[in-house]
C-alpha positions as CSV (number, residue, x, y, z in Angstrom):
1,M,0.0,0.0,0.0
2,A,1.4,3.4,-0.9
3,F,1.8,5.9,1.9
4,A,-0.6,8.5,0.4
5,V,-0.3,11.7,2.2
6,S,-3.1,14.2,1.8
7,P,-5.1,16.7,3.8
8,G,-7.4,14.9,6.2
9,S,-5.3,11.7,6.3
10,G,-5.3,11.9,10.1
11,D,-1.6,12.4,10.6
12,G,-2.2,15.7,12.4
13,L,0.1,17.8,10.3
14,F,-2.3,19.0,7.7
15,E,-4.8,21.8,8.5
16,C,-6.9,24.4,6.8
17,Q,-5.6,27.9,6.1
18,S,-7.5,30.1,8.5
19,Y,-7.4,33.1,6.4
20,E,-9.5,35.3,8.7
21,S,-6.9,34.9,11.4
22,Y,-4.3,37.0,9.5
23,S,-4.1,40.4,10.9
24,A,-3.4,43.7,9.2
25,D,0.2,43.4,10.5
26,D,0.5,40.0,8.8
27,H,-0.6,41.4,5.5
28,A,1.7,44.4,5.9
29,A,4.6,42.0,6.6
30,W,3.9,40.0,3.4
31,S,3.8,43.3,1.5
32,Q,7.1,44.4,3.0
33,I,8.9,41.2,2.2
34,Y,7.4,41.0,-1.3
35,G,8.6,44.5,-2.0
36,R,12.1,43.8,-0.8
37,M,12.4,40.7,-3.0
38,K,11.4,42.3,-6.4
39,E,14.8,43.7,-7.2
40,P,16.8,40.6,-6.1
41,W,14.4,38.4,-8.2
42,D,14.9,40.6,-11.3
43,R,18.7,40.5,-10.9
44,Y,19.4,36.9,-9.7
45,A,16.5,34.6,-10.3
46,S,16.4,32.0,-13.1
47,E,14.2,32.7,-16.1
48,R,11.9,29.8,-15.3
49,F,11.2,31.2,-11.8
50,L,10.4,34.7,-13.2
51,E,8.1,33.2,-15.8
52,G,6.3,31.3,-13.1
53,L,6.1,34.3,-10.8
54,Q,4.7,36.4,-13.6
55,S,2.0,33.9,-14.3
56,L,1.2,33.3,-10.7
57,H,0.0,36.9,-10.1
58,L,0.7,36.8,-6.3
59,P,-1.0,39.7,-4.5
60,P,1.8,42.0,-3.5
61,A,-0.1,43.7,-0.7
62,R,-1.6,40.7,1.2
63,V,-1.0,37.1,2.2
64,P,-2.3,34.9,-0.7
65,R,-5.1,32.3,-0.2
66,L,-4.0,28.8,-0.9
67,D,-7.1,28.1,-3.1
68,E,-6.0,31.1,-5.3
69,V,-2.5,29.6,-5.5
70,N,-3.8,26.1,-6.4
71,A,-6.0,27.5,-9.1
72,F,-2.8,28.5,-10.8
73,L,-0.6,25.6,-9.8
74,L,-2.9,22.5,-10.3
75,P,-3.5,23.0,-14.1
76,R,0.2,23.5,-14.8
77,S,1.9,20.7,-12.8
78,G,-0.7,18.8,-10.9
79,F,0.8,19.9,-7.6
80,R,-1.3,21.5,-4.9
81,A,-0.3,23.6,-1.9
82,S,-1.7,22.1,1.4
83,A,-1.4,23.9,4.7
84,V,0.6,22.2,7.5
85,S,0.8,22.9,11.2
86,G,4.5,22.2,11.7
87,R,7.8,20.9,10.3
88,M,7.3,17.7,8.3
89,P,9.5,14.5,8.8
90,V,11.8,13.9,5.8
91,C,10.1,10.6,4.8
92,L,6.6,12.2,4.9
93,F,7.8,15.2,2.9
94,F,9.1,13.0,0.1
95,D,5.9,11.1,0.1
96,C,4.1,14.4,-0.3
97,L,6.1,15.0,-3.4
98,R,5.2,11.6,-4.7
99,N,1.6,12.5,-4.4
100,R,2.0,16.0,-5.8
101,V,1.4,17.7,-2.5
102,L,3.3,20.8,-1.6
103,P,3.4,21.1,2.3
104,T,2.9,24.8,3.0
105,A,3.4,26.7,6.2
106,T,0.7,29.4,6.8
107,G,2.6,31.6,9.3
108,I,4.2,34.9,8.3
109,R,7.2,36.6,9.7
110,R,5.9,39.6,11.7
111,D,9.1,41.5,11.4
112,G,8.7,41.7,7.6
113,S,12.3,40.6,7.1
114,S,13.5,38.9,4.0
115,D,16.8,37.8,5.6
116,H,17.6,34.1,6.0
117,T,15.5,32.1,8.5
118,S,15.0,28.4,9.2
119,E,11.6,29.1,10.6
120,L,8.6,27.8,8.6
121,N,6.8,30.7,6.8
122,I,4.3,31.1,3.9
123,F,6.5,33.5,2.0
124,H,9.2,30.8,1.5
125,D,6.7,28.1,0.6
126,I,4.6,30.2,-1.8
127,A,6.6,33.0,-3.2
128,G,9.9,31.1,-3.0
129,R,8.7,27.6,-4.2
130,V,5.5,27.8,-6.2
131,P,6.8,29.6,-9.3
132,M,9.3,26.7,-9.9
133,H,6.8,24.0,-8.9
134,A,4.5,25.3,-11.7
135,D,7.1,24.4,-14.3
136,R,6.1,20.9,-15.5
137,S,9.6,19.6,-16.1
138,F,10.8,20.8,-12.7
139,A,7.7,19.3,-11.1
140,E,8.5,15.9,-12.7
141,T,11.9,16.0,-11.1
142,L,10.2,16.5,-7.7
143,L,7.9,13.6,-8.4
144,A,10.8,11.4,-9.3
145,L,12.5,12.3,-5.9
146,G,9.3,11.3,-4.1
147,E,9.3,8.0,-5.9
148,C,12.9,7.5,-4.9
149,A,11.8,7.6,-1.2
150,H,9.2,4.9,-1.9
151,V,11.9,2.8,-3.6
152,A,14.1,3.3,-0.6
153,A,11.4,1.9,1.7
154,E,10.8,-1.1,-0.6
155,R,14.6,-1.9,-0.5
156,A,14.8,-1.5,3.2
157,G,11.8,-3.7,3.7
158,Q,13.6,-6.6,2.2
159,V,16.2,-6.6,5.0
160,R,15.1,-9.0,7.8
161,D,17.3,-7.5,10.6
162,R,15.5,-4.5,12.2
163,A,18.7,-2.5,13.0
164,K,20.2,-3.0,9.6
165,R,16.8,-2.2,8.0
166,L,16.5,1.1,9.7
167,C,20.2,2.0,9.2
168,G,19.9,1.4,5.5
169,L,16.7,3.4,5.2
170,M,18.2,6.2,7.2
171,S,21.3,6.3,4.9
172,M,19.1,6.3,1.7
173,L,16.9,9.1,3.0
174,K,19.8,11.2,4.1
175,A,21.2,11.0,0.6
176,L,17.9,12.0,-0.9
177,A,17.4,14.8,1.6
178,R,20.9,16.2,0.8
179,F,20.3,16.1,-2.9
180,Y,17.0,17.9,-2.4
181,W,18.7,20.5,-0.2
182,F,21.5,21.3,-2.5
183,A,19.9,20.6,-5.9
184,V,16.3,21.9,-5.2
185,D,16.1,24.2,-2.2
186,F,19.5,25.9,-2.7
187,G,20.2,25.2,-6.4
188,L,22.0,27.4,-8.9
189,V,21.8,27.1,-12.6
190,R,24.2,28.3,-15.3
191,Y,23.1,30.7,-18.0
192,G,26.1,31.1,-20.3
193,N,28.8,32.8,-18.0
194,R,26.2,33.9,-15.4
195,L,24.7,32.0,-12.4
196,K,21.1,32.3,-11.5
197,A,19.1,31.0,-8.5
198,Y,16.2,28.6,-8.7
199,G,16.2,27.2,-5.1
200,S,13.4,28.4,-2.8
201,G,15.8,28.8,0.1
202,L,17.6,31.4,-2.0
203,L,14.6,33.0,-3.7
204,S,12.8,33.7,-0.4
205,S,15.7,35.6,1.1
206,A,17.3,38.8,-0.2
207,G,20.4,38.4,1.8
208,E,20.8,34.7,0.9
209,I,20.3,35.2,-2.9
210,E,22.8,38.0,-3.0
211,R,25.4,35.9,-1.0
212,A,24.8,33.0,-3.3
213,I,25.6,34.8,-6.5
214,G,28.2,37.4,-5.4
215,S,29.9,36.6,-2.1
216,P,33.5,35.4,-2.0
217,R,32.6,33.6,1.2
218,V,30.4,31.1,-0.6
219,Q,32.0,28.1,-2.3
220,R,30.2,27.2,-5.6
221,C,30.9,23.8,-7.2
222,E,29.5,21.9,-10.1
223,L,26.9,19.4,-8.8
224,R,28.5,16.0,-8.4
225,L,26.3,13.3,-6.9
226,D,29.2,11.6,-5.2
227,W,29.9,14.8,-3.3
228,V,26.3,15.9,-2.6
229,I,25.1,12.6,-1.1
230,H,27.8,12.7,1.5
231,Q,27.6,16.4,2.3
232,P,25.8,17.3,5.5
233,F,24.0,20.7,5.7
234,E,22.9,23.1,8.4
235,A,19.6,25.0,8.1
236,N,20.1,27.6,10.8
237,H,22.5,30.0,9.0
238,G,23.5,31.2,5.5
239,Q,24.8,28.5,3.3
240,P,28.6,28.4,2.8
241,L,28.5,25.8,0.0
242,L,26.3,25.7,-3.1
243,F,26.1,23.5,-6.2
244,I,25.5,24.4,-9.8
245,V,23.6,22.5,-12.5
246,E,24.2,23.2,-16.2
247,S,20.5,23.2,-17.1
248,F,17.2,21.8,-15.9
249,D,17.6,18.9,-18.2
250,H,20.9,18.3,-16.4
251,L,18.9,18.3,-13.1
252,R,16.6,15.7,-14.5
253,E,19.5,13.5,-15.6
254,L,21.1,13.8,-12.1
255,T,17.8,12.8,-10.5
256,A,17.6,9.7,-12.8
257,T,21.2,8.8,-11.9
258,L,20.4,9.2,-8.2
259,E,17.5,6.7,-8.6
260,R,19.8,4.3,-10.4
261,W,22.4,4.6,-7.6
262,L,19.6,4.0,-5.1
263,R,18.6,0.8,-6.7
264,Q,22.2,-0.3,-7.1
265,G,22.8,0.1,-3.3
266,R,25.2,3.0,-3.7
267,L,23.2,5.1,-1.1
268,D,23.2,2.4,1.6
269,D,26.1,3.8,3.6
270,V,26.5,7.6,3.1
271,A,28.4,9.8,5.5
272,R,26.9,10.5,8.9
273,G,25.6,14.0,9.8
274,E,22.6,16.2,9.0
275,P,19.8,15.7,8.5
276,E,19.0,13.7,11.6
277,L,16.1,11.3,11.2
278,S,13.9,9.7,13.8
279,P,14.0,5.8,13.9
280,A,10.3,5.9,15.1
281,G,9.4,8.0,12.0
282,L,11.2,5.5,9.8
283,E,9.3,2.6,11.3
284,I,6.0,4.3,10.6
285,F,7.1,5.1,7.0
286,L,8.0,1.5,6.4
287,E,4.8,0.2,7.8
288,A,2.7,2.6,5.8
289,C,4.5,1.6,2.6
290,G,3.6,-2.0,3.4
291,S,7.3,-3.1,3.5
292,H,7.0,-5.4,6.4
């Protein structure tokens, strides 16, 4: 049985967007952040992001309604934004991708800042993510990553020893999470001799996107799978290391290679470190996938 994650599934994470609870200060904070991001987007964002942003018609002066966002998103990629009440476990997040669900925080930063934050917020999830998720090719890459997590559960479920089963699944999901972090959330793409940002972690922060493109303190490398799957990351500060893809076709090819490595067992023993995963959450994921 597939672990189908959807609003109302009873896991306690999904909720309705209570739009009436947004205050005038909340709408003003959205407007302030949106205004601050317009210039960095124009300078540093990838063309596909800008095309998606233009088509999305986000309201610049108020927090958007998720049903308005989905009216744009669903016809283009089949994804839908669904409100969540808190941070989502890695395995659950990937299964959301597999089911074309975009987990979306509904809170807004009251300070109106567009600087880096690891806190969940609707500006990151909607303004930073949705324009790229509306691109059909990019969406298919996300779908493939979600499928990889399901394959990881199937492979782990074939291991009889519980400790080895959980250890193997943890390694595979760490590798997938690291690829998502560096190739999706904080990805850079090459346009001729210029670099542009397409990752939502960059596109939702004025300071982060400017550091990513121009700071000498940031190391930028061509994306190599054998590096990325072993590279831990930290979410609570600006990123010192970023990876570059040559094109979005290149990103699709890397994702296909990642799945092939997964099936070959090359993700079974990656380097320790972030992200940390809960053994209890892994057990639930395995059971829900019908692996044992």
